N, C-alpha and C positions, 0 to 999 in steps of 0.2 A: 348625644343626648339632646332632646328637644328643649328649647327655652322659650317660655311664654313672654310675649311682650305686653306691658300693661299700657293701656291707652291713657293719655293725660286728659284730665278734665279741662274743658274750655275755660279760659279765664274771663272773668266779668270785667267790665270797664273800670279803669283805675278809680274813678270818682266814687264808685259805690263800694269799693273795698277798703277805703280809708276809714279808720276808726277814730271817733272823737275822744280826745283824752277826758276821762271822767275822774274828778278828784273825789276819793272816798274820804268820808270823815272818820277821824281816828275814834276808837271807842272811848267813851267818857269813863274816867275813873271815878270811883265812888269816894265820897268824902270819908274822912277818918270815922271808924266805928266808935260810937259812944253808947254807954249803958242806957238801955231803954229805947234804942233806935229800932224801928219796925221796918222789915223788908218783905216784899211779896213777889212770888214767881208769876210772870205774865203768861206762862204756858199752863201750869196746872192749878195756880191759885194758892199754893202752899204759902203761909205767912210765918214769919219768924220774928222774934224780939231778942235783941242782944242783951244778955244778962251779965257776962264777963268779957269785955272786949280784950282782944289780944294786945300785946305790947310791941308789935312789929314797928320797924322804923319806917316801912313802906305801907302803902294802902293794900288792903285785903280785898279780894273779889269773892263775893258769895255766889256760888254757882248752883243752879237747880235746873233740871231738864236741859242741860247744855247751855244755858243762857245765864247772863248775869242778873241777879235779883235786883229789883228797883225799890227805892224807898217807898213806903206805903203812906 
């Protein structure tokens, strides 16, 4: 049975292949939800007002269009 050999790609010089460490910022958590707080989607423009905030012990993320809504 015939076996194909795969040619290896030529390596670039070591100095150009090193990647710099990039520190990514952690996503910001929203403050506690309060009654009357307004939030807006940066993608579609949908806005909402909190009427009855939840009683979670942790912070809640309000997601629209796959992204966290921002205070308006």
